[in-house]
N, C-alpha and C positions, 0 to 999 in steps of 0.2 A: 665356860660352863656349857656343857652339852645340852641341847634341847631335843626333846622327842619330836621328830617330824613324821607325820603320818603320810605314808606313801599312797598316792591315789590308786584306787582299784577300779578298773574298768568293768562295769557290769553290762553284760550284753542284754539289751532289751529285746523282747519278742517283736517280731515283725508285725506291724499293725497296718490295717487298711487306711485308706485315704482319709476317712472321717476322723480317725484319732491322730493322724500325722499333722493335720492342719490345725493351726492355732489361730482361730478367728474370733472376732468379737461377736457377741450375740446381736442379732438383728431382729427387729420386729417384722414378722412376715404376715401379710394379710392372707386370709384363707381364700383360696380360689374355688369356685363352684365347679366341680368335676363331675361329669356324667359317669356313674358307676357301671361297671360291667356286671357285677353281682350285687344285688341290694342287700340291706341289712337283714332282711327276713330269709335270706338264702335263695331267693328266686333270681334267675338270670334275666337281666334287663336286655333281652334280645328279642326282636320281633321279626318273624320270617315274612318276607315280602317277595312278590313276583314268583310265587310258587305255581307253576303251570300244571304239574302232574298231581293234581289233587285226588285222582283216583287211587293213589297209593294209600291214602288214609282209609278209604273204604275197604281196601284189601286186608287191612288189619282192624276191622271194625270194633273188636273187643277192646283193644288198647286205646282206640280213639274214644270209646265211651268212658273208659276208666279215667282218661285224662281230662274229660269235660268237667265243668263245675257242677255242683250238686243240683242247682236249679234247672240246668239244661238236662241233666241226667234224669231227674224226676219227671220233667216234661216229656222226654222221649219215652220213658216207661209208660206213662199214662196214655200217651198217644198210641203206642204199639198195642197195648191191651184193648183200648177202646176201638181201634180200627179192626182188629181181629174179631172182636165180639160183634161189631156191626156187620162185618163182612159175612161171617158165618150165619149170623141172625138173618141177613137178607137171603142167603141161600136156603135156609130152613123155611123161610116164608114163601120163597118161590116154589119149593117142592110141594108145600101144602096147597099153594094156589094152582099149580099145574095139575096136581092130582085131583083137585076138586074138594079137598078137605074143608075148605072155608065155606063151601056151599052146603055141606051136610053136618053142620055143627049140632043140630038138634036130632039128627038121625042116629038112633041107638044101634041100628044094625050095620051102620057104615064103619069100616075099619080104617081109621086115618093112619098117616105115617107117624105122627106124634100125637098122643092123647092130650086133650085140653090145650091145644094150640089153636087160638081163635083170632090171631092177628099178628101184626109185626111186633108189637110190644111183648107178647108172650113168646114169639120166636126169638126175640133178643134175649129175654130172660132164660130161655132154654139153651141158647148159645153160651151164656155166662155159666150156667150150671154144668154144661158139658165140659167146657174148657177148664174150669176150675175144679172139676170132679166133685161138686157139691152134691148134686143129685137129690133134690128134695123129695122126689117120688110122685109129685102131682103131675108133672109132665114127663112122660116116658115114651121112648120109641117102641114101635111094635115090630113084629117079625114079618109083616106084610109089605114092608118098604125096603127093598134091596138098595135103592139109591141112598136112602137115609142111613142104612148101616155103613155103607162105604164112606159117606160124609162124616159119620160119627167117628170112624177109625182115623180119617184124615185129620179131623179137628183135634182128636185126643193126642195123636202123635205130634202135630204141630204145636199144640198147647204145651206139651211137655218140653219141647225144644225151646219155646219162648220163655217158659218159666225157668228152665235151667240156665239160659243165657242171661236173663235179667237178674235172677237171684245171685248167680256167680259174679256178675259185674258189681252188684250192690255189696256183696260180701268183700270183694277185693277193695272197694273204696272205703268201706268201714274199717277194714283191718289195716289200712295204711297207717304206719306209725308217724304221721306228720306232727301230731300233737305231742308225741313223746320227744321229738327233736326240739320242741320249743322250750323244754325244761333244761336243755344244755345251753349254757351261757358262756360267752367270751368276754374278756376284759374290754372295757370301752376304748382304751388306748394301748398301742404297742410301744415299747421303749427300746432304745438302743443304749446299752450300758456295758461297762466292763464286768466280766464274771470269770473268776479264776484266771485273771490276767489276759483274757481274750475278749474282744469286742463282740457282743452278741445282740441279736434282735430277739426280744422276749415278749411274750403275752401269756395270759392265763386262761384256762378253761376249767369249768366246773360243772357238776351235775347236781340239780336241785332235788332230785328224787332219791329215795333210799334204795330202790331197786337198781341193781348194777347193770352196766352196759357190757355185754359179753363181746370179746374179740374187738375191742375198740382200737382203732388206729387213726392216725392223723397225718395229713400231708398238706403241703402248701404250694401255691403257684404264684409266680410273679407275672402279672399281665402288663406288658409294656411294648410300645412300638419299637421296631427294629429294622435296620437297613443292612442287608447282606453285602458281602464283598463284591457281588456282581451288580449291585445297585438296586436290587429288589427291595421294595418297602413292604414290611409286614406290619399292619396296624395293630393287631392284637396277638403278639407273640407270647407264648406261654413257656415259662422257664421254671424248672423244679427248684424249690427251696429246700435244702437239706435240713430237716427237723429231727434227724436221728434215725433215718432208715438204714444207715450203715452200721449203727451200734445197737439197734433195737429199741431206742428211746421213743420211736414213733408209735409203739404199741403201748397203750395206756391202761392203767388200772384206776378208773375214776371213782375212787372212794372219797377222796378229798380233792379240792382244787389243785391243779398242777400247773407249773410254769413250763411252757414250751419254749425251747431256746434254739436259735439258729446262729451258728458261729460264722462271722463275716471273715472269711479267709480268701485265699487266692481263687478258690473254686466257687465263691459266692457271687451271685449277680450284683451285689451291692459293693463289690470291692473297688470299683473305679468311680463310684459316686461319692463326691465330697460332701462335707457337712453343709456348705453353703449351697451346693447344687441340689441337695436332697429335697428341700421344700419346693423347688421349682420343677422337679421331675413330674411328668405325667405318667404315673404308674399306680398299680393297684395290687394288693396282696390278697389272694383268695385262699382261705383255709377250709379244708374239707375234713370233716370228722365222720368216720364210718363205724358202724357197730351193729350189734344185734340186741334187741330188747329181750331181757331175761324173762319177762312174764309171758310174752306171746311167741317169742322166737322169730319175729319179723325183722328183716334187715332194713336198715335206714341209713341215710346220710344227710348231713347238714353242712 
């Protein structure tokens, strides 16, 4: 009696990386405290030391002021305005003192440089009125004082420059979309799992606001130490992680949460890292999301 014998069919399995090829038992790994290169809030954990050419910060004073914290920024603004008001107030008082205006306060026939300027306090108030263009009308400059007219022109021009500088710096700091970036959230954990027959590193990203992010794109970097063939040791080597820049999947439409996937193939930096070796590796993945705020048109990155 003949029996049906099934002939074995050899199915070619896709080539998988080292993580999937190894069959190991699960081991309980204790978490190691690793110093992060980029913190969870997106700030780089890098402190510059031994910087000798500090004058380069002053060469770009506007960017330096923008990068300062709010409390230092406001302190500098108050100090600049106060110093300029006091400086020009002192000069107005010196002009009145040298011309003898302070000795003829009750003389109706005397033509002072500035009417109703009777001391340093009134000179300081006149300096504030001049630089801020308030002009209350009680203290006014006369046409009998050419040095006062020149000083008035200098203070008006310098005051306009200071106002433009300070207001511009304040506007840039206010318009920075740092708070908008806080409404973009990433998944707490990244997973390595099979997807469409391929081993992939995956994580999710979502937008909490209803306003869309225009031209959103994402990229990832692997931060890991490396030793070259010549023996050079690179402590923080950066390697690109392909999250779809060759297929266009790195350009996102963040209407709903999306899963970002990286295929672990021969070109992946994770290809030679085994499953048992992965928890022991001293590496860090930095994900950078860039885009433009729809409401303001400001560019941001997180």
